[in-house]
TIMARDREN-514226 format. One record per residue (C-alpha): x, y, z. Coordinates in pm, 1 decimal, decimal comma. Last residue first. Example, Ala and Ser with C-alpha at 12.3 -4.5 7.8 and 13.67 -1.06 7.14 Angstrom:
<recs>
{rec {1367,0 -106,0 714,0}}
{rec {1230,0 -450,0 780,0}}
</recs>
This chain:
<recs>
{rec {1450,0 2142,1 -1914,9}}
{rec {1456,7 2048,0 -1546,8}}
{rec {1141,4 1834,8 -1547,8}}
{rec {1221,7 1690,2 -1889,0}}
{rec {1563,4 1576,7 -1767,3}}
{rec {1405,6 1419,6 -1461,6}}
{rec {1146,1 1237,7 -1671,3}}
{rec {1410,7 1100,0 -1908,8}}
{rec {1639,3 979,2 -1630,0}}
{rec {1344,6 816,3 -1455,3}}
{rec {1242,8 642,1 -1777,7}}
{rec {1594,9 516,5 -1848,2}}
{rec {1625,5 383,4 -1493,7}}
{rec {1290,7 204,3 -1529,7}}
{rec {1405,6 52,4 -1858,7}}
{rec {1736,3 -73,4 -1715,5}}
{rec {1565,0 -212,2 -1404,7}}
{rec {1300,3 -388,0 -1615,4}}
{rec {1564,4 -538,8 -1846,2}}
{rec {1747,2 -676,5 -1543,4}}
{rec {1424,8 -819,5 -1400,2}}
{rec {1328,6 -983,1 -1728,5}}
{rec {1672,2 -1152,1 -1758,1}}
{rec {1849,1 -1045,5 -2075,9}}
{rec {2154,9 -889,4 -1916,0}}
{rec {2357,5 -569,9 -1951,3}}
{rec {2312,0 -226,6 -1794,6}}
{rec {2558,2 -1,6 -1980,9}}
{rec {2299,2 185,6 -2181,4}}
{rec {1973,0 260,5 -1997,2}}
{rec {1699,4 41,0 -2138,4}}
{rec {1517,3 23,3 -2468,0}}
{rec {1660,5 -91,8 -2801,0}}
{rec {1495,3 96,9 -2960,0}}
{rec {1376,0 445,7 -2865,1}}
{rec {1118,5 556,2 -3122,9}}
{rec {1119,2 926,3 -3215,2}}
{rec {1357,8 843,7 -3501,6}}
{rec {1061,3 666,2 -3662,1}}
{rec {912,4 1005,8 -3746,7}}
{rec {1236,7 1144,2 -3887,4}}
{rec {1275,3 833,5 -4103,6}}
{rec {939,5 910,2 -4263,7}}
{rec {629,4 696,9 -4220,0}}
{rec {441,0 594,1 -4532,9}}
{rec {362,9 226,9 -4476,6}}
{rec {678,0 117,9 -4661,4}}
{rec {872,2 341,4 -4424,4}}
{rec {707,1 148,6 -4140,8}}
{rec {846,4 -177,5 -4276,2}}
{rec {1197,5 -36,3 -4318,3}}
{rec {1207,5 125,0 -3973,3}}
{rec {1068,5 -193,9 -3820,0}}
{rec {1343,8 -405,8 -3978,8}}
{rec {1617,8 -160,9 -3874,7}}
{rec {1490,1 -152,6 -3515,7}}
{rec {1464,5 -531,4 -3505,9}}
{rec {1825,9 -561,1 -3617,6}}
{rec {1936,8 -306,4 -3357,7}}
{rec {1776,1 -532,2 -3101,0}}
{rec {1438,8 -536,9 -2935,6}}
{rec {1201,0 -370,1 -2694,1}}
{rec {1035,5 -53,6 -2821,0}}
{rec {1029,6 267,8 -2619,0}}
{rec {818,0 577,4 -2685,4}}
{rec {906,6 870,5 -2456,3}}
{rec {634,7 1136,2 -2454,6}}
{rec {306,2 1113,8 -2641,6}}
{rec {117,3 1432,6 -2728,9}}
{rec {196,0 1492,2 -3094,0}}
{rec {-175,9 1502,1 -3173,5}}
{rec {-235,0 1370,9 -3525,0}}
{rec {114,3 1282,2 -3638,4}}
{rec {212,1 1161,0 -3292,2}}
{rec {-102,5 949,2 -3287,2}}
{rec {2,1 787,7 -3613,8}}
{rec {349,9 720,4 -3473,8}}
{rec {196,6 554,8 -3167,8}}
{rec {-39,4 345,1 -3383,3}}
{rec {255,4 235,3 -3598,8}}
{rec {450,2 128,6 -3289,5}}
{rec {146,0 -62,9 -3164,1}}
{rec {109,9 -242,0 -3498,3}}
{rec {480,7 -328,3 -3509,6}}
{rec {482,2 -461,1 -3153,1}}
{rec {176,1 -670,8 -3233,8}}
{rec {358,7 -812,2 -3536,1}}
{rec {662,9 -883,0 -3321,1}}
{rec {455,8 -1091,5 -3076,1}}
{rec {515,8 -1149,2 -2703,9}}
{rec {459,9 -782,6 -2625,9}}
{rec {720,7 -525,6 -2527,4}}
{rec {612,4 -175,4 -2629,1}}
{rec {682,2 86,3 -2362,6}}
{rec {491,6 414,9 -2384,6}}
{rec {548,8 739,2 -2195,2}}
{rec {218,1 917,4 -2168,0}}
{rec {196,6 1295,0 -2212,9}}
{rec {-170,3 1286,4 -2301,7}}
{rec {-347,0 990,3 -2138,7}}
{rec {-380,3 684,5 -2359,4}}
{rec {-710,1 637,3 -2543,4}}
{rec {-579,2 618,3 -2899,9}}
{rec {-305,9 371,1 -2804,8}}
{rec {-558,7 114,0 -2681,5}}
{rec {-649,7 15,2 -3038,0}}
{rec {-298,7 -129,3 -3077,8}}
{rec {-397,4 -442,6 -2881,6}}
{rec {-648,8 -570,9 -3130,7}}
{rec {-789,4 -685,5 -2899,1}}
{rec {-752,3 -469,0 -2588,7}}
{rec {-772,2 -575,4 -2223,8}}
{rec {-673,5 -288,2 -1998,1}}
{rec {-508,9 -306,4 -1656,8}}
{rec {-484,4 0,1 -1434,9}}
{rec {-187,7 39,6 -1202,0}}
{rec {-240,5 338,8 -968,5}}
{rec {-464,4 132,2 -740,6}}
{rec {-186,2 -116,1 -673,9}}
{rec {-224,0 -464,7 -827,5}}
{rec {-383,3 -742,4 -623,0}}
{rec {-467,2 -984,6 -900,5}}
{rec {-231,7 -1077,5 -1185,3}}
{rec {-299,8 -981,1 -1549,5}}
{rec {-226,9 -1278,6 -1774,2}}
{rec {-591,2 -1381,4 -1818,3}}
{rec {-665,7 -1066,5 -2019,5}}
{rec {-458,1 -1177,0 -2315,5}}
{rec {-472,6 -887,8 -2564,8}}
{rec {-249,4 -685,7 -2335,1}}
{rec {-232,3 -336,3 -2182,6}}
{rec {-96,9 -203,9 -1853,4}}
{rec {-184,3 161,3 -1788,0}}
{rec {39,2 303,0 -1516,6}}
{rec {-5,2 632,6 -1330,1}}
{rec {337,7 692,6 -1176,9}}
{rec {468,7 772,9 -828,7}}
{rec {703,2 470,4 -810,9}}
{rec {654,5 123,6 -658,2}}
{rec {435,8 16,8 -950,7}}
{rec {726,7 88,1 -1184,1}}
{rec {903,4 -221,5 -1050,4}}
{rec {608,7 -461,8 -1067,2}}
{rec {507,9 -310,3 -1400,6}}
{rec {854,2 -376,9 -1543,7}}
{rec {870,9 -735,6 -1416,7}}
{rec {523,7 -809,4 -1555,8}}
{rec {610,9 -655,8 -1892,6}}
{rec {935,8 -853,1 -1910,4}}
{rec {768,9 -1185,8 -1828,7}}
{rec {462,9 -1135,2 -2045,9}}
{rec {191,3 -875,7 -1989,9}}
{rec {265,8 -660,8 -2294,9}}
{rec {206,3 -294,7 -2371,6}}
{rec {314,2 -76,1 -2079,3}}
{rec {166,8 273,5 -2068,5}}
{rec {307,0 541,9 -1838,2}}
{rec {137,6 856,4 -1706,7}}
{rec {346,4 1087,8 -1485,9}}
{rec {231,8 1123,0 -1125,9}}
{rec {276,3 1439,7 -922,3}}
{rec {276,5 1300,7 -570,7}}
{rec {-36,0 1325,4 -354,1}}
{rec {49,2 1516,0 -37,5}}
{rec {-182,7 1813,2 -93,9}}
{rec {-480,7 1618,5 -225,2}}
{rec {-499,9 1327,2 14,9}}
{rec {-387,9 1565,3 288,6}}
{rec {-691,1 1789,5 245,0}}
{rec {-930,7 1495,1 247,0}}
{rec {-763,6 1339,7 551,2}}
{rec {-750,8 1651,3 771,9}}
{rec {-1051,5 1551,5 984,7}}
{rec {-876,5 1221,9 1058,7}}
{rec {-603,5 1405,5 1247,5}}
{rec {-292,2 1614,2 1182,7}}
{rec {-48,2 1802,3 1406,6}}
{rec {176,6 2024,7 1194,6}}
{rec {553,2 2067,5 1180,1}}
{rec {717,7 2253,5 890,9}}
{rec {1083,7 2198,1 812,3}}
{rec {1335,8 2439,2 655,1}}
{rec {1650,8 2254,1 547,2}}
{rec {1995,1 2411,9 513,5}}
{rec {2295,9 2273,8 329,1}}
{rec {2637,2 2139,7 430,5}}
{rec {2556,8 1775,7 357,8}}
{rec {2796,7 1672,7 636,2}}
{rec {2546,2 1547,6 890,4}}
{rec {2602,2 1511,7 1266,5}}
{rec {2374,6 1803,0 1347,5}}
{rec {2657,6 2005,1 1499,2}}
{rec {2879,4 1904,5 1205,3}}
{rec {2656,1 2078,5 948,4}}
{rec {2311,0 2029,0 804,0}}
{rec {2160,5 2354,7 929,6}}
{rec {1801,0 2300,0 1041,5}}
{rec {1546,4 2584,4 1024,2}}
{rec {1213,6 2548,9 1204,2}}
{rec {850,8 2599,2 1107,5}}
{rec {545,5 2582,0 1329,3}}
{rec {188,0 2451,0 1324,0}}
{rec {-17,9 2551,7 1628,0}}
{rec {-7,7 2363,2 1955,6}}
{rec {-48,1 2018,5 2100,1}}
{rec {151,2 1887,4 2394,9}}
{rec {203,1 1526,0 2292,4}}
{rec {202,5 1565,4 1913,7}}
{rec {427,0 1870,1 1938,6}}
{rec {677,4 1672,0 2145,9}}
{rec {645,6 1379,0 1907,1}}
{rec {727,1 1610,9 1616,3}}
{rec {1034,9 1750,7 1792,6}}
{rec {1169,0 1399,4 1842,5}}
{rec {1087,2 1307,8 1482,4}}
{rec {1269,2 1619,5 1357,6}}
{rec {1575,4 1537,5 1566,6}}
{rec {1590,0 1181,4 1432,7}}
{rec {1522,8 1295,2 1075,6}}
{rec {1807,7 1543,5 1085,6}}
{rec {2031,7 1287,5 1256,8}}
{rec {2014,3 1057,3 958,0}}
{rec {1713,8 991,7 738,4}}
{rec {1609,2 1197,4 438,6}}
{rec {1266,6 1344,1 503,5}}
{rec {1106,8 1001,9 530,0}}
{rec {770,5 831,5 507,4}}
{rec {572,3 674,5 789,0}}
{rec {654,2 693,9 1159,9}}
{rec {664,0 496,9 1483,4}}
{rec {558,9 498,7 1849,4}}
{rec {360,2 818,3 1908,7}}
{rec {306,7 881,4 1538,3}}
{rec {529,2 1082,4 1305,7}}
{rec {419,0 1141,3 947,3}}
{rec {704,3 1201,6 703,8}}
{rec {735,8 1445,6 420,1}}
{rec {918,0 1548,7 103,9}}
{rec {767,3 1862,7 -52,3}}
{rec {1094,4 2052,8 -89,9}}
{rec {1377,1 1818,9 -185,9}}
{rec {1542,4 1547,1 22,0}}
{rec {1893,8 1481,8 158,4}}
{rec {2007,0 1846,7 132,8}}
{rec {2295,1 2023,8 -42,4}}
{rec {2256,8 2398,3 -79,1}}
{rec {1940,8 2565,7 43,0}}
{rec {1617,7 2379,6 107,8}}
{rec {1249,2 2460,8 139,6}}
{rec {929,4 2352,9 309,4}}
{rec {1032,7 1994,7 388,7}}
{rec {734,0 1841,9 563,6}}
{rec {682,2 1696,1 909,8}}
{rec {323,6 1585,8 973,3}}
{rec {252,0 1510,2 1336,4}}
{rec {12,8 1223,7 1392,4}}
{rec {-333,0 1148,9 1530,3}}
{rec {-446,2 789,7 1554,4}}
{rec {-762,2 589,1 1472,8}}
{rec {-882,2 704,6 1131,3}}
{rec {-543,3 869,8 1082,7}}
{rec {-403,2 521,3 1027,0}}
{rec {-587,8 474,8 697,0}}
{rec {-483,2 816,5 564,9}}
{rec {-120,0 746,1 650,0}}
{rec {-119,0 403,3 487,0}}
{rec {-274,6 555,2 174,6}}
{rec {4,4 812,6 164,4}}
{rec {267,0 539,0 209,0}}
{rec {145,1 343,4 -91,3}}
{rec {0,0 0,0 0,0}}
</recs>
């Protein structure tokens, strides 16, 4: 269960102190917006660990015990705090209860990028399992509905589509798409549907296709025969996965693809 959902569930029976990073200067373990919820005996989330988190948790429990209005405090991450980051962190402390749940559900929800994974085979399952731990909205598509496992997180939505490429039209704008089905013809049809959508709307983000350099050349040739220019196919990332991570095991491929996606999203965020 995502940590925010754990917090909202526990607030039904226990109050907590919310500790949130308001701002940072210089080097800091977490960015503005990071949070943890401190209960009387334990806590959820993290603001970066170390002595900073220990001191913040102690202060939060004091506020939780005695009550009081929200407050902010500056922490310098130097030798006196036992951390060598050298930056400054401004923390906000606020007692929270069940009455705050609706507000917290909105204010603490991470900004989630949409991702579509086509293929529920071994690689697709490993990739969704890994991406499911991240703040992403995932659409998982296959033409074999029986392959989807039960008990997926709420932010992973499965979609049965036959033909599978029909699902491309309904993807959320800004989606990153990973094409890794069990069938090369399905991969080709999905790739074509993505290129067609780019022509019409231009609203897909990273488009990744599993395969080798040979598969890339074959698909480029076949799509050229269907009227797509080289510049259009150049938008397709194939092979997928961060360079330098080797191995053909599904889990290794999933790690390489997830790393590539995170790198891409972070670059886009700071562009």
